[in-house]
C-alpha atoms as an extended CHARMM CRD file, in Angstrom:
* protein
*
        69  EXT
         1         1  CYS       CA             80.9390000000        0.0870000000      -25.6490000000  PROA      1               0.0000000000
         2         2  GLY       CA             81.3000000000       -2.2270000000      -28.6940000000  PROA      2               0.0000000000
         3         3  ILE       CA             78.1140000000       -0.8780000000      -30.4340000000  PROA      3               0.0000000000
         4         4  SER       CA             78.1580000000       -0.4400000000      -34.1520000000  PROA      4               0.0000000000
         5         5  ASP       CA             76.8780000000        2.7010000000      -35.9130000000  PROA      5               0.0000000000
         6         6  ASP       CA             73.8370000000        0.7940000000      -36.9490000000  PROA      6               0.0000000000
         7         7  GLU       CA             73.0820000000       -0.4950000000      -33.4860000000  PROA      7               0.0000000000
         8         8  LEU       CA             73.5830000000        3.0330000000      -32.0780000000  PROA      8               0.0000000000
         9         9  ALA       CA             71.0930000000        4.4960000000      -34.6470000000  PROA      9               0.0000000000
        10        10  ALA       CA             68.5670000000        1.8050000000      -33.8550000000  PROA      10              0.0000000000
        11        11  LEU       CA             68.8170000000        2.6160000000      -30.1860000000  PROA      11              0.0000000000
        12        12  LYS       CA             68.5220000000        6.4600000000      -30.9310000000  PROA      12              0.0000000000
        13        13  HSD       CA             65.6470000000        5.9330000000      -33.2850000000  PROA      13              0.0000000000
        14        14  PRO       CA             63.7270000000        2.7220000000      -32.4260000000  PROA      14              0.0000000000
        15        15  ALA       CA             60.9550000000        1.4170000000      -34.6670000000  PROA      15              0.0000000000
        16        16  PRO       CA             57.5270000000        2.5820000000      -33.5480000000  PROA      16              0.0000000000
        17        17  PHE       CA             55.7380000000        0.3560000000      -31.0930000000  PROA      17              0.0000000000
        18        18  GLU       CA             52.8700000000       -1.6540000000      -32.5460000000  PROA      18              0.0000000000
        19        19  ARG       CA             50.3930000000       -2.4750000000      -29.7130000000  PROA      19              0.0000000000
        20        20  PRO       CA             48.9370000000       -5.9730000000      -30.3120000000  PROA      20              0.0000000000
        21        21  ASP       CA             45.2150000000       -6.4170000000      -30.3120000000  PROA      21              0.0000000000
        22        22  GLU       CA             45.3190000000       -8.7100000000      -27.2810000000  PROA      22              0.0000000000
        23        23  PRO       CA             47.4600000000       -8.1040000000      -24.2370000000  PROA      23              0.0000000000
        24        24  VAL       CA             50.6740000000      -10.2990000000      -24.1240000000  PROA      24              0.0000000000
        25        25  ALA       CA             50.5070000000      -12.8550000000      -21.2590000000  PROA      25              0.0000000000
        26        26  GLN       CA             52.9570000000      -12.6540000000      -18.3920000000  PROA      26              0.0000000000
        27        27  PRO       CA             55.6600000000      -15.3400000000      -18.7320000000  PROA      27              0.0000000000
        28        28  GLU       CA             55.5830000000      -18.2840000000      -16.4670000000  PROA      28              0.0000000000
        29        29  HSD       CA             57.4810000000      -17.8740000000      -13.1570000000  PROA      29              0.0000000000
        30        30  ASP       CA             60.8540000000      -19.5350000000      -13.2970000000  PROA      30              0.0000000000
        31        31  ALA       CA             61.7730000000      -20.6560000000       -9.7500000000  PROA      31              0.0000000000
        32        32  SER       CA             65.4340000000      -21.0640000000      -10.7350000000  PROA      32              0.0000000000
        33        33  MET       CA             65.7130000000      -17.2200000000      -11.1970000000  PROA      33              0.0000000000
        34        34  PRO       CA             66.0010000000      -14.6880000000       -8.4440000000  PROA      34              0.0000000000
        35        35  SER       CA             62.5720000000      -13.6310000000       -7.1600000000  PROA      35              0.0000000000
        36        36  LEU       CA             60.6700000000      -11.5840000000       -4.6500000000  PROA      36              0.0000000000
        37        37  HSD       CA             60.4630000000      -13.0850000000       -1.1900000000  PROA      37              0.0000000000
        38        38  TYR       CA             56.7180000000      -13.7580000000       -0.6380000000  PROA      38              0.0000000000
        39        39  PRO       CA             54.8620000000      -16.8870000000        0.3110000000  PROA      39              0.0000000000
        40        40  PRO       CA             54.3010000000      -19.0640000000       -2.7300000000  PROA      40              0.0000000000
        41        41  PRO       CA             50.4970000000      -18.2710000000       -3.0540000000  PROA      41              0.0000000000
        42        42  VAL       CA             51.2230000000      -14.5870000000       -2.8170000000  PROA      42              0.0000000000
        43        43  LEU       CA             53.9810000000      -14.7710000000       -5.3690000000  PROA      43              0.0000000000
        44        44  ARG       CA             51.9240000000      -16.6880000000       -7.7840000000  PROA      44              0.0000000000
        45        45  ALA       CA             49.1830000000      -14.1010000000       -7.4370000000  PROA      45              0.0000000000
        46        46  ILE       CA             51.5880000000      -11.2520000000       -8.0310000000  PROA      46              0.0000000000
        47        47  MET       CA             53.3290000000      -12.9780000000      -11.0180000000  PROA      47              0.0000000000
        48        48  GLY       CA             49.9900000000      -13.6870000000      -12.6150000000  PROA      48              0.0000000000
        49        49  MET       CA             48.6770000000      -10.1640000000      -12.4620000000  PROA      49              0.0000000000
        50        50  SER       CA             48.5560000000       -8.0190000000      -15.6600000000  PROA      50              0.0000000000
        51        51  ASP       CA             50.5860000000       -4.8530000000      -15.8590000000  PROA      51              0.0000000000
        52        52  HSD       CA             47.2690000000       -2.9810000000      -15.7730000000  PROA      52              0.0000000000
        53        53  ASP       CA             46.0880000000       -4.6580000000      -12.5790000000  PROA      53              0.0000000000
        54        54  MET       CA             49.6680000000       -4.2380000000      -11.0260000000  PROA      54              0.0000000000
        55        55  TRP       CA             49.6550000000       -0.4740000000      -11.8480000000  PROA      55              0.0000000000
        56        56  ASN       CA             46.0970000000        0.0030000000      -10.3300000000  PROA      56              0.0000000000
        57        57  ASN       CA             46.6070000000       -2.1430000000       -7.2430000000  PROA      57              0.0000000000
        58        58  VAL       CA             50.1960000000       -1.4690000000       -6.3040000000  PROA      58              0.0000000000
        59        59  SER       CA             50.7980000000        2.1260000000       -7.4820000000  PROA      59              0.0000000000
        60        60  PHE       CA             50.6540000000        4.7680000000       -4.5800000000  PROA      60              0.0000000000
        61        61  PRO       CA             51.2230000000        8.1590000000       -6.2320000000  PROA      61              0.0000000000
        62        62  ASP       CA             50.8510000000       10.0300000000       -2.9660000000  PROA      62              0.0000000000
        63        63  PRO       CA             53.7640000000       10.1730000000       -0.5580000000  PROA      63              0.0000000000
        64        64  PRO       CA             53.2720000000        8.2200000000        2.6230000000  PROA      64              0.0000000000
        65        65  VAL       CA             53.9600000000       11.3280000000        4.6660000000  PROA      65              0.0000000000
        66        66  PRO       CA             52.4360000000       14.5100000000        3.4720000000  PROA      66              0.0000000000
        67        67  PRO       CA             54.9610000000       17.3280000000        2.9290000000  PROA      67              0.0000000000
        68        68  SER       CA             55.0230000000       19.8570000000        5.8000000000  PROA      68              0.0000000000
        69        69  ASP       CA             54.2420000000       23.4590000000        5.0790000000  PROA      69              0.0000000000
């Protein structure tokens, strides 16, 4: 794959994650890149959500159809 021994070691044993004191802002939406197909106001709202808000508002852990017994 063209990965050096040092690169492989860094991938296998990455440096610990240091959480910043303040959340990192979402990057600005780049209209030149592929994107979700939503109306512009909806897309702006989605792209502006924090990861926390996205997780709490869009995550549906229960299956849409309950398993049958």
